[in-house]
C-alpha positions in Angstrom: 0.1 0.0 0.1 1.5 3.3 -1.1 -0.5 5.9 0.9 -2.5 5.9 4.5 -5.6 6.2 2.5 -6.8 2.7 2.2 -9.5 1.7 4.6 -10.1 -1.7 6.4 -13.4 -3.0 5.3 -13.5 -5.1 8.6 -12.7 -2.3 10.6 -15.7 -0.1 9.0 -18.1 -3.1 9.3 -17.0 -3.4 13.2 -17.2 0.3 13.8 -20.9 0.1 12.4 -21.7 -2.8 14.0 -20.9 -1.1 17.4 -22.9 1.9 16.2 -24.5 2.4 13.1 -22.8 5.5 11.3 -19.5 5.0 13.1 -18.4 3.2 10.1 -19.1 5.9 7.6 -17.0 8.5 9.9 -14.2 5.9 9.4 -14.6 5.9 5.8 -15.0 10.0 6.0 -18.1 9.6 4.8 -19.3 12.6 7.4 -22.7 13.6 6.2 -24.3 10.1 5.9 -22.3 8.7 8.7 -24.1 11.5 11.0 -27.4 10.7 9.1 -27.2 7.3 10.2 -26.2 8.3 13.9 -29.2 10.4 13.9 -31.6 7.7 12.6 -30.3 5.0 14.8 -30.7 7.3 17.7 -34.2 8.0 16.7 -35.3 4.4 16.1 -33.5 3.5 19.4 -35.5 5.9 21.3 -39.0 5.4 19.8 -38.9 1.6 19.9 -37.4 1.7 23.6 -34.8 -1.1 22.5 -32.3 -0.2 24.7 -34.6 -1.0 28.0 -35.8 -3.9 25.9 -32.1 -5.4 25.8 -31.8 -4.7 29.8 -34.8 -6.5 30.3 -33.3 -9.2 28.0 -30.0 -9.4 29.7 -31.7 -9.8 33.3 -33.9 -12.7 31.4 -37.1 -11.0 32.4 -38.3 -11.5 29.2 -42.0 -10.6 29.7 -40.7 -6.9 30.7 -38.4 -7.0 27.6 -41.7 -7.4 25.6 -43.8 -4.8 27.4 -41.5 -2.1 27.1 -40.6 -2.6 23.3 -42.5 -0.7 20.9 -42.2 -3.1 18.0 -43.8 -1.1 15.3 -40.9 1.3 15.7 -38.5 -1.4 16.5 -39.1 -2.7 12.8 -36.9 0.2 11.4 -34.0 -0.8 13.4 -32.7 -3.8 11.7 -32.8 -1.8 8.4 -30.9 1.0 9.7 -28.2 -1.3 11.6 -27.6 -3.8 8.6 -27.6 -1.0 5.7 -25.2 0.8 8.1 -22.5 -2.2 8.3 -23.3 -3.0 4.5 -22.6 0.7 3.5 -19.5 1.1 5.4 -18.0 -2.2 4.4 -18.5 -2.0 0.8 -17.4 1.7 0.5 -14.1 0.6 2.4 -13.8 -2.0 -0.4 -15.1 0.9 -2.9 -12.4 3.2 -1.4 -9.4 0.4 -1.7 -10.3 -0.6 -5.2 -10.1 3.2 -6.6 -6.8 3.6 -4.8 -5.7 0.7 -6.5 -6.9 1.9 -9.9 -5.1 5.1 -9.3 -2.0 3.3 -8.3 -2.1 0.8 -11.8 -3.1 -2.4 -9.7 -6.2 -3.0 -10.7 -8.9 -2.8 -13.4 -12.8 -1.5 -13.2 -14.1 -4.9 -14.0 -13.0 -6.2 -10.8 -15.3 -3.8 -8.4 -18.5 -5.4 -7.2 -20.7 -5.2 -4.0 -20.0 -7.9 -1.2 -22.3 -9.6 1.2 -25.4 -8.0 -0.2 -27.4 -11.5 0.4 -25.8 -11.7 4.0 -27.0 -8.2 5.1 -30.5 -8.4 3.0 -30.9 -11.9 5.0 -30.2 -10.2 8.4 -32.7 -7.4 7.7 -35.3 -9.9 6.7 -34.7 -12.2 9.5 -34.5 -9.5 12.1 -37.8 -8.0 11.3 -39.4 -11.4 10.9 -38.1 -12.6 14.3 -39.5 -9.0 15.8 -43.1 -9.8 14.0 -43.3 -12.8 15.2 -41.7 -12.7 18.7 -41.5 -16.4 19.1 -39.2 -15.9 21.8 -41.3 -13.6 23.8 -38.1 -11.3 24.1 -38.3 -9.1 20.8 -34.1 -8.9 21.3 -33.9 -12.6 21.2 -36.2 -13.1 18.4 -34.8 -10.7 16.1 -31.2 -12.0 16.6 -31.9 -15.4 16.5 -33.7 -14.9 13.1 -31.5 -12.9 11.8 -28.4 -14.7 12.0 -30.5 -17.7 10.2 -31.5 -15.0 7.6 -27.8 -13.9 7.3 -26.8 -17.5 6.6 -29.4 -17.9 4.0 -28.8 -14.8 2.3 -25.2 -15.5 2.1 -25.9 -18.9 0.8 -28.4 -17.9 -1.7 -26.0 -14.7 -3.1 -23.0 -17.3 -3.1 -24.9 -19.8 -5.2 -26.0 -16.8 -7.4 -22.9 -15.8 -8.2 -21.4 -19.3 -9.0 -24.4 -19.9 -10.8 -23.5 -16.5 -13.1 -19.9 -17.1 -13.5 -21.3 -20.2 -15.6 
């Protein structure tokens, strides 16, 4: 790497996983980062997800369900997963653009990554929040989100493999 402008996609992903918008700030996308932070705070407050998390960690699942506003909570997975996907792929794009400038890459190699995984995460989390089968919206959303992410990633990989034939 010839200069310090390269970004670690994993770091961008982990920053966004810790708090939506921080990965964008890491990638120096300040406006979109602040928008994601604002949306995360807004939907977090409206859905009361933090109190639901506290009750879930205490294993008081009925209280976790009682305090959660599921209607507002359905927006949260989309912001969370999209911020992670965007930060990861933007870091990849930054690196690809720098590789082109340095002459070590071509335009044909650029693509998005893990779209199926993040789409599956959103669909799974929204589904889990909607049916709420584990009493706690947090546990339902996380468990179905993980299953959705795995299925989404598998479907994307099959699609890419089929397209290359």
